Biopython code that builds the backbone (N, CA, C, O; Angstrom):
import numpy as np
from Bio.PDB.StructureBuilder import StructureBuilder

atoms = [
    (1, "MET", "N", (-56.399, 3.565, 21.994)),
    (1, "MET", "CA", (-56.353, 2.424, 22.914)),
    (1, "MET", "C", (-56.726, 2.884, 24.313)),
    (1, "MET", "O", (-56.224, 3.899, 24.796)),
    (2, "SER", "N", (-57.584, 2.157, 24.942)),
    (2, "SER", "CA", (-58.040, 2.496, 26.285)),
    (2, "SER", "C", (-56.967, 2.167, 27.321)),
    (2, "SER", "O", (-56.310, 1.130, 27.229)),
    (3, "PRO", "N", (-56.788, 3.054, 28.313)),
    (3, "PRO", "CA", (-55.843, 2.743, 29.388)),
    (3, "PRO", "C", (-56.403, 1.712, 30.375)),
    (3, "PRO", "O", (-55.687, 1.240, 31.259)),
    (4, "ILE", "N", (-57.662, 1.372, 30.222)),
    (4, "ILE", "CA", (-58.314, 0.411, 31.115)),
    (4, "ILE", "C", (-58.115, -0.990, 30.543)),
    (4, "ILE", "O", (-58.423, -1.233, 29.376)),
    (5, "PRO", "N", (-57.606, -1.905, 31.351)),
    (5, "PRO", "CA", (-57.328, -3.252, 30.833)),
    (5, "PRO", "C", (-58.607, -3.997, 30.469)),
    (5, "PRO", "O", (-59.655, -3.805, 31.086)),
    (6, "ASP", "N", (-58.500, -4.845, 29.461)),
    (6, "ASP", "CA", (-59.621, -5.694, 29.065)),
    (6, "ASP", "C", (-59.986, -6.652, 30.199)),
    (6, "ASP", "O", (-59.211, -6.860, 31.133)),
    (7, "PHE", "N", (-61.171, -7.222, 30.097)),
    (7, "PHE", "CA", (-61.554, -8.281, 31.026)),
    (7, "PHE", "C", (-60.604, -9.456, 30.833)),
    (7, "PHE", "O", (-60.276, -9.822, 29.704)),
    (8, "THR", "N", (-60.175, -10.028, 31.918)),
    (8, "THR", "CA", (-59.314, -11.208, 31.849)),
    (8, "THR", "C", (-60.172, -12.430, 31.534)),
    (8, "THR", "O", (-61.390, -12.385, 31.705)),
    (9, "PRO", "N", (-59.557, -13.520, 31.077)),
    (9, "PRO", "CA", (-60.337, -14.748, 30.879)),
    (9, "PRO", "C", (-61.050, -15.197, 32.160)),
    (9, "PRO", "O", (-62.167, -15.711, 32.092)),
    (10, "THR", "N", (-60.430, -15.013, 33.302)),
    (10, "THR", "CA", (-61.062, -15.382, 34.575)),
    (10, "THR", "C", (-62.283, -14.511, 34.841)),
    (10, "THR", "O", (-63.324, -15.024, 35.250)),
    (11, "GLU", "N", (-62.176, -13.207, 34.617)),
    (11, "GLU", "CA", (-63.323, -12.306, 34.799)),
    (11, "GLU", "C", (-64.455, -12.691, 33.851)),
    (11, "GLU", "O", (-65.620, -12.730, 34.248)),
    (12, "HIS", "N", (-64.111, -12.970, 32.614)),
    (12, "HIS", "CA", (-65.125, -13.361, 31.629)),
    (12, "HIS", "C", (-65.839, -14.638, 32.093)),
    (12, "HIS", "O", (-67.061, -14.744, 31.986)),
    (13, "ARG", "N", (-65.074, -15.599, 32.603)),
    (13, "ARG", "CA", (-65.644, -16.858, 33.089)),
    (13, "ARG", "C", (-66.574, -16.633, 34.276)),
    (13, "ARG", "O", (-67.628, -17.263, 34.367)),
    (14, "VAL", "N", (-66.189, -15.736, 35.186)),
    (14, "VAL", "CA", (-67.046, -15.423, 36.347)),
    (14, "VAL", "C", (-68.412, -14.940, 35.870)),
    (14, "VAL", "O", (-69.447, -15.397, 36.355)),
    (15, "VAL", "N", (-68.404, -14.015, 34.919)),
    (15, "VAL", "CA", (-69.666, -13.468, 34.402)),
    (15, "VAL", "C", (-70.448, -14.559, 33.678)),
    (15, "VAL", "O", (-71.634, -14.751, 33.945)),
    (16, "GLU", "N", (-69.807, -15.263, 32.779)),
    (16, "GLU", "CA", (-70.497, -16.286, 31.988)),
    (16, "GLU", "C", (-71.093, -17.387, 32.866)),
    (16, "GLU", "O", (-72.227, -17.809, 32.640)),
    (17, "THR", "N", (-70.355, -17.846, 33.845)),
    (17, "THR", "CA", (-70.841, -18.894, 34.747)),
    (17, "THR", "C", (-72.060, -18.418, 35.537)),
    (17, "THR", "O", (-73.045, -19.143, 35.676)),
    (18, "THR", "N", (-71.981, -17.198, 36.048)),
    (18, "THR", "CA", (-73.088, -16.645, 36.837)),
    (18, "THR", "C", (-74.333, -16.456, 35.976)),
    (18, "THR", "O", (-75.443, -16.774, 36.403)),
    (19, "VAL", "N", (-74.146, -15.941, 34.771)),
    (19, "VAL", "CA", (-75.271, -15.730, 33.846)),
    (19, "VAL", "C", (-75.905, -17.070, 33.464)),
    (19, "VAL", "O", (-77.129, -17.198, 33.451)),
    (20, "ASN", "N", (-75.081, -18.056, 33.156)),
    (20, "ASN", "CA", (-75.613, -19.374, 32.785)),
    (20, "ASN", "C", (-76.409, -19.996, 33.926)),
    (20, "ASN", "O", (-77.445, -20.620, 33.698)),
    (21, "GLU", "N", (-75.925, -19.826, 35.155)),
    (21, "GLU", "CA", (-76.663, -20.340, 36.315)),
    (21, "GLU", "C", (-77.995, -19.628, 36.469)),
    (21, "GLU", "O", (-79.009, -20.263, 36.759)),
    (22, "ARG", "N", (-78.004, -18.326, 36.279)),
    (22, "ARG", "CA", (-79.234, -17.534, 36.435)),
    (22, "ARG", "C", (-80.315, -17.971, 35.446)),
    (22, "ARG", "O", (-81.482, -18.115, 35.810)),
    (23, "PHE", "N", (-79.908, -18.179, 34.185)),
    (23, "PHE", "CA", (-80.900, -18.485, 33.159)),
    (23, "PHE", "C", (-81.054, -19.983, 32.900)),
    (23, "PHE", "O", (-81.912, -20.388, 32.117)),
    (24, "GLY", "N", (-80.239, -20.800, 33.543)),
    (24, "GLY", "CA", (-80.374, -22.239, 33.436)),
    (24, "GLY", "C", (-80.016, -22.812, 32.080)),
    (24, "GLY", "O", (-80.470, -23.898, 31.719)),
    (25, "LYS", "N", (-79.208, -22.093, 31.336)),
    (25, "LYS", "CA", (-78.771, -22.551, 30.012)),
    (25, "LYS", "C", (-77.564, -21.723, 29.599)),
    (25, "LYS", "O", (-77.299, -20.676, 30.189)),
    (26, "PRO", "N", (-76.833, -22.180, 28.595)),
    (26, "PRO", "CA", (-75.700, -21.381, 28.114)),
    (26, "PRO", "C", (-76.185, -20.084, 27.456)),
    (26, "PRO", "O", (-77.060, -20.100, 26.590)),
    (27, "VAL", "N", (-75.609, -18.989, 27.878)),
    (27, "VAL", "CA", (-75.906, -17.673, 27.305)),
    (27, "VAL", "C", (-74.576, -17.096, 26.838)),
    (27, "VAL", "O", (-73.603, -17.071, 27.593)),
    (28, "GLU", "N", (-74.536, -16.636, 25.600)),
    (28, "GLU", "CA", (-73.296, -16.089, 25.068)),
    (28, "GLU", "C", (-73.018, -14.712, 25.667)),
    (28, "GLU", "O", (-73.842, -13.803, 25.568)),
    (29, "VAL", "N", (-71.860, -14.572, 26.281)),
    (29, "VAL", "CA", (-71.410, -13.302, 26.845)),
    (29, "VAL", "C", (-70.319, -12.776, 25.930)),
    (29, "VAL", "O", (-69.268, -13.398, 25.775)),
    (30, "LEU", "N", (-70.573, -11.637, 25.332)),
    (30, "LEU", "CA", (-69.675, -11.070, 24.330)),
    (30, "LEU", "C", (-68.809, -9.966, 24.901)),
    (30, "LEU", "O", (-69.258, -9.194, 25.749)),
    (31, "ALA", "N", (-67.577, -9.888, 24.444)),
    (31, "ALA", "CA", (-66.676, -8.785, 24.802)),
    (31, "ALA", "C", (-66.822, -7.690, 23.752)),
    (31, "ALA", "O", (-66.915, -7.967, 22.557)),
    (32, "ALA", "N", (-66.841, -6.453, 24.213)),
    (32, "ALA", "CA", (-66.969, -5.305, 23.322)),
    (32, "ALA", "C", (-66.332, -4.094, 24.002)),
    (32, "ALA", "O", (-65.712, -4.216, 25.059)),
    (33, "ASP", "N", (-66.491, -2.944, 23.391)),
    (33, "ASP", "CA", (-66.037, -1.684, 23.970)),
    (33, "ASP", "C", (-67.186, -0.693, 23.934)),
    (33, "ASP", "O", (-68.069, -0.779, 23.081)),
    (34, "ALA", "N", (-67.167, 0.242, 24.861)),
    (34, "ALA", "CA", (-68.170, 1.306, 24.899)),
    (34, "ALA", "C", (-67.482, 2.601, 25.294)),
    (34, "ALA", "O", (-66.419, 2.593, 25.916)),
    (35, "GLU", "N", (-68.097, 3.706, 24.928)),
    (35, "GLU", "CA", (-67.595, 5.009, 25.346)),
    (35, "GLU", "C", (-68.538, 5.567, 26.401)),
    (35, "GLU", "O", (-69.735, 5.723, 26.158)),
    (36, "ILE", "N", (-67.991, 5.864, 27.568)),
    (36, "ILE", "CA", (-68.795, 6.386, 28.673)),
    (36, "ILE", "C", (-68.061, 7.538, 29.343)),
    (36, "ILE", "O", (-66.867, 7.744, 29.126)),
    (37, "ARG", "N", (-68.787, 8.273, 30.150)),
    (37, "ARG", "CA", (-68.167, 9.287, 31.004)),
    (37, "ARG", "C", (-67.776, 8.595, 32.305)),
    (37, "ARG", "O", (-68.627, 8.059, 33.015)),
    (38, "LEU", "N", (-66.492, 8.612, 32.603)),
    (38, "LEU", "CA", (-66.044, 7.954, 33.829)),
    (38, "LEU", "C", (-66.487, 8.716, 35.067)),
    (38, "LEU", "O", (-66.739, 8.118, 36.114)),
    (39, "TYR", "N", (-66.583, 10.042, 34.948)),
    (39, "TYR", "CA", (-66.993, 10.889, 36.074)),
    (39, "TYR", "C", (-68.083, 11.830, 35.591)),
    (39, "TYR", "O", (-68.094, 12.227, 34.426)),
    (40, "THR", "N", (-68.983, 12.181, 36.468)),
    (40, "THR", "CA", (-70.138, 13.008, 36.114)),
    (40, "THR", "C", (-69.748, 14.276, 35.379)),
    (40, "THR", "O", (-70.420, 14.660, 34.422)),
    (41, "GLY", "N", (-68.697, 14.925, 35.796)),
    (41, "GLY", "CA", (-68.292, 16.189, 35.186)),
    (41, "GLY", "C", (-67.482, 16.065, 33.915)),
    (41, "GLY", "O", (-67.142, 17.078, 33.304)),
    (42, "ASP", "N", (-67.163, 14.847, 33.501)),
    (42, "ASP", "CA", (-66.359, 14.661, 32.290)),
    (42, "ASP", "C", (-67.099, 15.154, 31.060)),
    (42, "ASP", "O", (-68.293, 14.908, 30.890)),
    (43, "ARG", "N", (-66.368, 15.855, 30.206)),
    (43, "ARG", "CA", (-66.923, 16.256, 28.914)),
    (43, "ARG", "C", (-66.536, 15.246, 27.853)),
    (43, "ARG", "O", (-67.247, 15.054, 26.867)),
    (44, "GLU", "N", (-65.406, 14.608, 28.066)),
    (44, "GLU", "CA", (-64.893, 13.618, 27.116)),
    (44, "GLU", "C", (-65.386, 12.220, 27.490)),
    (44, "GLU", "O", (-65.583, 11.898, 28.661)),
    (45, "LEU", "N", (-65.574, 11.417, 26.468)),
    (45, "LEU", "CA", (-65.924, 10.022, 26.679)),
    (45, "LEU", "C", (-64.642, 9.193, 26.731)),
    (45, "LEU", "O", (-63.656, 9.506, 26.063)),
    (46, "THR", "N", (-64.675, 8.139, 27.530)),
    (46, "THR", "CA", (-63.545, 7.233, 27.648)),
    (46, "THR", "C", (-63.974, 5.862, 27.150)),
    (46, "THR", "O", (-65.048, 5.377, 27.506)),
    (47, "GLU", "N", (-63.144, 5.241, 26.334)),
    (47, "GLU", "CA", (-63.444, 3.900, 25.852)),
    (47, "GLU", "C", (-63.108, 2.892, 26.944)),
    (47, "GLU", "O", (-62.009, 2.898, 27.500)),
    (48, "VAL", "N", (-64.070, 2.033, 27.239)),
    (48, "VAL", "CA", (-63.893, 1.012, 28.278)),
    (48, "VAL", "C", (-64.328, -0.345, 27.737)),
    (48, "VAL", "O", (-65.194, -0.426, 26.866)),
    (49, "PRO", "N", (-63.723, -1.407, 28.258)),
    (49, "PRO", "CA", (-64.173, -2.743, 27.863)),
    (49, "PRO", "C", (-65.501, -3.084, 28.540)),
    (49, "PRO", "O", (-65.766, -2.667, 29.668)),
    (50, "VAL", "N", (-66.323, -3.847, 27.834)),
    (50, "VAL", "CA", (-67.607, -4.286, 28.391)),
    (50, "VAL", "C", (-67.819, -5.763, 28.102)),
    (50, "VAL", "O", (-67.259, -6.319, 27.158)),
    (51, "LEU", "N", (-68.635, -6.377, 28.931)),
    (51, "LEU", "CA", (-69.171, -7.702, 28.650)),
    (51, "LEU", "C", (-70.676, -7.521, 28.492)),
    (51, "LEU", "O", (-71.320, -6.859, 29.306)),
    (52, "TYR", "N", (-71.222, -8.110, 27.447)),
    (52, "TYR", "CA", (-72.616, -7.886, 27.059)),
    (52, "TYR", "C", (-73.300, -9.223, 26.800)),
    (52, "TYR", "O", (-72.698, -10.147, 26.253)),
    (53, "TRP", "N", (-74.572, -9.313, 27.202)),
    (53, "TRP", "CA", (-75.402, -10.455, 26.830)),
    (53, "TRP", "C", (-76.846, -10.002, 26.763)),
    (53, "TRP", "O", (-77.217, -8.958, 27.299)),
    (54, "SER", "N", (-77.644, -10.802, 26.099)),
    (54, "SER", "CA", (-79.062, -10.505, 25.927)),
    (54, "SER", "C", (-79.854, -11.763, 26.248)),
    (54, "SER", "O", (-79.516, -12.862, 25.808)),
    (55, "GLU", "N", (-80.908, -11.577, 27.021)),
    (55, "GLU", "CA", (-81.756, -12.717, 27.387)),
    (55, "GLU", "C", (-83.132, -12.189, 27.788)),
    (55, "GLU", "O", (-83.239, -11.176, 28.479)),
    (56, "ARG", "N", (-84.182, -12.882, 27.348)),
    (56, "ARG", "CA", (-85.574, -12.527, 27.691)),
    (56, "ARG", "C", (-85.900, -11.077, 27.334)),
    (56, "ARG", "O", (-86.490, -10.348, 28.132)),
    (57, "SER", "N", (-85.514, -10.676, 26.143)),
    (57, "SER", "CA", (-85.781, -9.321, 25.625)),
    (57, "SER", "C", (-85.111, -8.227, 26.432)),
    (57, "SER", "O", (-85.540, -7.074, 26.389)),
    (58, "CYS", "N", (-84.076, -8.568, 27.158)),
    (58, "CYS", "CA", (-83.343, -7.602, 27.973)),
    (58, "CYS", "C", (-81.857, -7.688, 27.627)),
    (58, "CYS", "O", (-81.322, -8.773, 27.405)),
    (59, "GLN", "N", (-81.207, -6.537, 27.586)),
    (59, "GLN", "CA", (-79.766, -6.464, 27.339)),
    (59, "GLN", "C", (-79.067, -6.116, 28.651)),
    (59, "GLN", "O", (-79.570, -5.323, 29.447)),
    (60, "PHE", "N", (-77.904, -6.718, 28.859)),
    (60, "PHE", "CA", (-77.126, -6.516, 30.080)),
    (60, "PHE", "C", (-75.716, -6.087, 29.704)),
    (60, "PHE", "O", (-75.152, -6.569, 28.722)),
    (61, "VAL", "N", (-75.148, -5.175, 30.496)),
    (61, "VAL", "CA", (-73.790, -4.717, 30.239)),
    (61, "VAL", "C", (-73.040, -4.577, 31.563)),
    (61, "VAL", "O", (-73.553, -4.025, 32.536)),
    (62, "ILE", "N", (-71.817, -5.093, 31.570)),
    (62, "ILE", "CA", (-70.878, -4.858, 32.666)),
    (62, "ILE", "C", (-69.747, -4.025, 32.079)),
    (62, "ILE", "O", (-69.093, -4.454, 31.128)),
    (63, "PHE", "N", (-69.511, -2.845, 32.630)),
    (63, "PHE", "CA", (-68.438, -1.953, 32.189)),
    (63, "PHE", "C", (-67.247, -2.119, 33.128)),
    (63, "PHE", "O", (-67.419, -2.115, 34.347)),
    (64, "LYS", "N", (-66.062, -2.262, 32.587)),
    (64, "LYS", "CA", (-64.851, -2.262, 33.409)),
    (64, "LYS", "C", (-64.282, -0.845, 33.332)),
    (64, "LYS", "O", (-63.853, -0.399, 32.268)),
    (65, "VAL", "N", (-64.281, -0.140, 34.466)),
    (65, "VAL", "CA", (-63.889, 1.271, 34.460)),
    (65, "VAL", "C", (-62.491, 1.509, 35.026)),
    (65, "VAL", "O", (-61.971, 2.621, 34.943)),
    (66, "ALA", "N", (-61.886, 0.481, 35.594)),
    (66, "ALA", "CA", (-60.513, 0.517, 36.104)),
    (66, "ALA", "C", (-60.168, -0.909, 36.509)),
    (66, "ALA", "O", (-61.017, -1.799, 36.462)),
    (67, "GLU", "N", (-58.938, -1.117, 36.901)),
    (67, "GLU", "CA", (-58.554, -2.443, 37.399)),
    (67, "GLU", "C", (-59.418, -2.774, 38.614)),
    (67, "GLU", "O", (-59.402, -2.038, 39.601)),
    (68, "SER", "N", (-60.166, -3.862, 38.552)),
    (68, "SER", "CA", (-61.057, -4.315, 39.634)),
    (68, "SER", "C", (-62.123, -3.289, 40.016)),
    (68, "SER", "O", (-62.489, -3.187, 41.186)),
    (69, "ARG", "N", (-62.623, -2.530, 39.043)),
    (69, "ARG", "CA", (-63.725, -1.577, 39.257)),
    (69, "ARG", "C", (-64.725, -1.758, 38.112)),
    (69, "ARG", "O", (-64.351, -1.743, 36.940)),
    (70, "TYR", "N", (-66.015, -1.932, 38.474)),
    (70, "TYR", "CA", (-67.023, -2.287, 37.487)),
    (70, "TYR", "C", (-68.317, -1.485, 37.703)),
    (70, "TYR", "O", (-68.642, -1.073, 38.817)),
    (71, "ARG", "N", (-69.026, -1.286, 36.611)),
    (71, "ARG", "CA", (-70.376, -0.717, 36.635)),
    (71, "ARG", "C", (-71.277, -1.653, 35.848)),
    (71, "ARG", "O", (-70.802, -2.481, 35.071)),
    (72, "ASN", "N", (-72.596, -1.515, 36.057)),
    (72, "ASN", "CA", (-73.506, -2.397, 35.342)),
    (72, "ASN", "C", (-74.769, -1.657, 34.926)),
    (72, "ASN", "O", (-75.063, -0.563, 35.407)),
    (73, "GLN", "N", (-75.498, -2.281, 34.026)),
    (73, "GLN", "CA", (-76.743, -1.699, 33.523)),
    (73, "GLN", "C", (-77.521, -2.791, 32.805)),
    (73, "GLN", "O", (-76.935, -3.699, 32.215)),
    (74, "PHE", "N", (-78.853, -2.695, 32.859)),
    (74, "PHE", "CA", (-79.690, -3.526, 31.999)),
    (74, "PHE", "C", (-80.713, -2.625, 31.346)),
    (74, "PHE", "O", (-81.103, -1.602, 31.908)),
    (75, "PHE", "N", (-81.145, -3.006, 30.156)),
    (75, "PHE", "CA", (-82.092, -2.158, 29.435)),
    (75, "PHE", "C", (-82.923, -2.979, 28.468)),
    (75, "PHE", "O", (-82.516, -4.035, 27.985)),
    (76, "TYR", "N", (-84.113, -2.441, 28.207)),
    (76, "TYR", "CA", (-85.030, -3.057, 27.262)),
    (76, "TYR", "C", (-85.099, -2.245, 25.976)),
    (76, "TYR", "O", (-85.360, -2.785, 24.901)),
    (77, "SER", "N", (-84.862, -0.943, 26.099)),
    (77, "SER", "CA", (-84.842, -0.032, 24.956)),
    (77, "SER", "C", (-84.079, 1.220, 25.389)),
    (77, "SER", "O", (-83.641, 1.324, 26.535)),
    (78, "VAL", "N", (-83.929, 2.145, 24.488)),
    (78, "VAL", "CA", (-83.237, 3.393, 24.810)),
    (78, "VAL", "C", (-83.951, 4.122, 25.946)),
    (78, "VAL", "O", (-83.310, 4.783, 26.764)),
    (79, "LYS", "N", (-85.262, 4.002, 25.996)),
    (79, "LYS", "CA", (-86.049, 4.688, 27.032)),
    (79, "LYS", "C", (-86.123, 3.908, 28.342)),
    (79, "LYS", "O", (-86.381, 4.490, 29.395)),
    (80, "ASP", "N", (-85.903, 2.613, 28.286)),
    (80, "ASP", "CA", (-86.022, 1.757, 29.475)),
    (80, "ASP", "C", (-84.659, 1.224, 29.891)),
    (80, "ASP", "O", (-84.324, 0.071, 29.623)),
    (81, "GLN", "N", (-83.865, 2.086, 30.560)),
    (81, "GLN", "CA", (-82.538, 1.718, 31.033)),
    (81, "GLN", "C", (-82.519, 1.758, 32.550)),
    (81, "GLN", "O", (-83.086, 2.663, 33.164)),
    (82, "PHE", "N", (-81.858, 0.764, 33.158)),
    (82, "PHE", "CA", (-81.875, 0.643, 34.608)),
    (82, "PHE", "C", (-80.504, 0.275, 35.149)),
    (82, "PHE", "O", (-79.712, -0.394, 34.486)),
    (83, "GLY", "N", (-80.246, 0.723, 36.357)),
    (83, "GLY", "CA", (-79.054, 0.336, 37.095)),
    (83, "GLY", "C", (-79.482, -0.365, 38.366)),
    (83, "GLY", "O", (-80.654, -0.695, 38.547)),
    (84, "THR", "N", (-78.527, -0.587, 39.238)),
    (84, "THR", "CA", (-78.812, -1.299, 40.475)),
    (84, "THR", "C", (-78.919, -0.369, 41.674)),
    (84, "THR", "O", (-79.198, -0.814, 42.787)),
    (85, "GLY", "N", (-78.697, 0.927, 41.448)),
    (85, "GLY", "CA", (-78.714, 1.872, 42.558)),
    (85, "GLY", "C", (-77.343, 2.053, 43.186)),
    (85, "GLY", "O", (-77.178, 2.832, 44.125)),
    (86, "ARG", "N", (-76.381, 1.346, 42.674)),
    (86, "ARG", "CA", (-75.004, 1.468, 43.161)),
    (86, "ARG", "C", (-74.126, 1.872, 41.985)),
    (86, "ARG", "O", (-74.186, 1.256, 40.922)),
    (87, "GLU", "N", (-73.323, 2.889, 42.169)),
    (87, "GLU", "CA", (-72.515, 3.441, 41.080)),
    (87, "GLU", "C", (-71.427, 2.490, 40.595)),
    (87, "GLU", "O", (-71.235, 2.323, 39.390)),
    (88, "GLU", "N", (-70.716, 1.868, 41.531)),
    (88, "GLU", "CA", (-69.545, 1.095, 41.147)),
    (88, "GLU", "C", (-69.308, -0.066, 42.112)),
    (88, "GLU", "O", (-69.697, -0.010, 43.278)),
    (89, "TYR", "N", (-68.675, -1.099, 41.614)),
    (89, "TYR", "CA", (-68.357, -2.297, 42.403)),
    (89, "TYR", "C", (-66.866, -2.575, 42.320)),
    (89, "TYR", "O", (-66.232, -2.316, 41.297)),
    (90, "ASP", "N", (-66.307, -3.106, 43.408)),
    (90, "ASP", "CA", (-64.911, -3.528, 43.372)),
    (90, "ASP", "C", (-64.803, -5.046, 43.348)),
    (90, "ASP", "O", (-63.701, -5.594, 43.371)),
    (91, "ASP", "N", (-65.937, -5.720, 43.301)),
    (91, "ASP", "CA", (-65.980, -7.179, 43.207)),
    (91, "ASP", "C", (-66.884, -7.552, 42.039)),
    (91, "ASP", "O", (-68.079, -7.258, 42.060)),
    (92, "LEU", "N", (-66.324, -8.193, 41.028)),
    (92, "LEU", "CA", (-67.085, -8.526, 39.824)),
    (92, "LEU", "C", (-68.246, -9.469, 40.130)),
    (92, "LEU", "O", (-69.328, -9.320, 39.561)),
    (93, "GLY", "N", (-68.037, -10.429, 41.012)),
    (93, "GLY", "CA", (-69.121, -11.344, 41.371)),
    (93, "GLY", "C", (-70.315, -10.612, 41.951)),
    (93, "GLY", "O", (-71.456, -10.897, 41.586)),
    (94, "ASP", "N", (-70.066, -9.668, 42.855)),
    (94, "ASP", "CA", (-71.153, -8.861, 43.425)),
    (94, "ASP", "C", (-71.841, -8.030, 42.347)),
    (94, "ASP", "O", (-73.064, -7.890, 42.345)),
    (95, "CYS", "N", (-71.050, -7.483, 41.438)),
    (95, "CYS", "CA", (-71.591, -6.658, 40.355)),
    (95, "CYS", "C", (-72.573, -7.450, 39.501)),
    (95, "CYS", "O", (-73.674, -6.979, 39.217)),
    (96, "VAL", "N", (-72.177, -8.650, 39.092)),
    (96, "VAL", "CA", (-73.024, -9.478, 38.236)),
    (96, "VAL", "C", (-74.245, -9.985, 38.995)),
    (96, "VAL", "O", (-75.364, -9.916, 38.486)),
    (97, "LEU", "N", (-74.041, -10.492, 40.204)),
    (97, "LEU", "CA", (-75.172, -11.014, 40.984)),
    (97, "LEU", "C", (-76.205, -9.937, 41.276)),
    (97, "LEU", "O", (-77.406, -10.177, 41.157)),
    (98, "THR", "N", (-75.744, -8.758, 41.654)),
    (98, "THR", "CA", (-76.675, -7.671, 41.949)),
    (98, "THR", "C", (-77.441, -7.270, 40.699)),
    (98, "THR", "O", (-78.652, -7.052, 40.762)),
    (99, "LEU", "N", (-76.760, -7.168, 39.568)),
    (99, "LEU", "CA", (-77.418, -6.832, 38.309)),
    (99, "LEU", "C", (-78.503, -7.853, 37.979)),
    (99, "LEU", "O", (-79.622, -7.477, 37.631)),
    (100, "LEU", "N", (-78.184, -9.128, 38.086)),
    (100, "LEU", "CA", (-79.152, -10.169, 37.760)),
    (100, "LEU", "C", (-80.327, -10.193, 38.736)),
    (100, "LEU", "O", (-81.464, -10.431, 38.330)),
    (101, "ARG", "N", (-80.063, -9.951, 40.005)),
    (101, "ARG", "CA", (-81.148, -9.924, 41.004)),
    (101, "ARG", "C", (-82.082, -8.744, 40.779)),
    (101, "ARG", "O", (-83.303, -8.900, 40.812)),
    (102, "VAL", "N", (-81.516, -7.569, 40.551)),
    (102, "VAL", "CA", (-82.348, -6.383, 40.334)),
    (102, "VAL", "C", (-83.178, -6.552, 39.064)),
    (102, "VAL", "O", (-84.353, -6.188, 39.036)),
    (103, "GLN", "N", (-82.571, -7.100, 38.020)),
    (103, "GLN", "CA", (-83.314, -7.308, 36.781)),
    (103, "GLN", "C", (-84.414, -8.348, 36.983)),
    (103, "GLN", "O", (-85.514, -8.179, 36.457)),
    (104, "ALA", "N", (-84.144, -9.420, 37.729)),
    (104, "ALA", "CA", (-85.168, -10.440, 37.989)),
    (104, "ALA", "C", (-86.342, -9.834, 38.758)),
    (104, "ALA", "O", (-87.499, -10.130, 38.460)),
    (105, "ASP", "N", (-86.049, -8.989, 39.742)),
    (105, "ASP", "CA", (-87.113, -8.310, 40.484)),
    (105, "ASP", "C", (-87.910, -7.403, 39.556)),
    (105, "ASP", "O", (-89.137, -7.354, 39.629)),
    (106, "HIS", "N", (-87.211, -6.689, 38.687)),
    (106, "HIS", "CA", (-87.873, -5.785, 37.737)),
    (106, "HIS", "C", (-88.743, -6.585, 36.767)),
    (106, "HIS", "O", (-89.861, -6.177, 36.453)),
    (107, "GLU", "N", (-88.236, -7.709, 36.298)),
    (107, "GLU", "CA", (-88.988, -8.572, 35.385)),
    (107, "GLU", "C", (-90.255, -9.082, 36.062)),
    (107, "GLU", "O", (-91.311, -9.134, 35.431)),
    (108, "ALA", "N", (-90.167, -9.457, 37.327)),
    (108, "ALA", "CA", (-91.329, -9.944, 38.070)),
    (108, "ALA", "C", (-92.373, -8.841, 38.233)),
    (108, "ALA", "O", (-93.572, -9.088, 38.103)),
    (109, "MET", "N", (-91.908, -7.623, 38.520)),
    (109, "MET", "CA", (-92.842, -6.491, 38.649)),
    (109, "MET", "C", (-93.521, -6.184, 37.329)),
    (109, "MET", "O", (-94.711, -5.868, 37.305)),
    (110, "ARG", "N", (-92.785, -6.272, 36.233)),
    (110, "ARG", "CA", (-93.378, -6.031, 34.907)),
    (110, "ARG", "C", (-94.435, -7.071, 34.577)),
    (110, "ARG", "O", (-95.445, -6.756, 33.947)),
    (111, "ALA", "N", (-94.209, -8.313, 35.000)),
    (111, "ALA", "CA", (-95.146, -9.392, 34.724)),
    (111, "ALA", "C", (-96.440, -9.227, 35.498)),
    (111, "ALA", "O", (-97.495, -9.674, 35.047)),
    (112, "GLU", "N", (-96.370, -8.583, 36.670)),
    (112, "GLU", "CA", (-97.563, -8.380, 37.493)),
    (112, "GLU", "C", (-98.491, -7.323, 36.914)),
    (112, "GLU", "O", (-99.682, -7.311, 37.227)),
    (113, "LYS", "N", (-97.976, -6.451, 36.090)),
    (113, "LYS", "CA", (-98.786, -5.347, 35.546)),
    (113, "LYS", "C", (-99.664, -5.803, 34.417)),
    (113, "LYS", "O", (-100.407, -5.001, 33.850)),
]
sb = StructureBuilder()
sb.init_structure("model")
sb.init_model(0)
sb.init_chain("A")
sb.init_seg("    ")
for serial, (resi, resn, name, xyz) in enumerate(atoms, 1):
    if name == "N":
        sb.init_residue(resn, " ", resi, " ")
    sb.init_atom(name, np.array(xyz, "f"), 0.0, 1.0, " ", f" {name:<3s}", serial, name[0])
structure = sb.get_structure()
């Protein structure tokens, strides 16, 4: 059992509402768990709760790494993984909005090529 608390219903709603607004339709946001290194020097993996969704051939993940501490990532494949340039957030709304904005910018750049 992970010592990190699961996403609360309110946290889940914040993510789902923001994602639905971004894509203009209902998008299913799933709760899951992942094993990550909480700190760069960690040898052991820690199980953390995540919220996950997929849209426009892209997968998105919000990791909860402590009470009111979050990380994010979006990816297209194992080789195409991206972050926002910020390691951690203490505000879930900022975490989700930044992830969606960076991915939208990345999607626009990919379309130009």
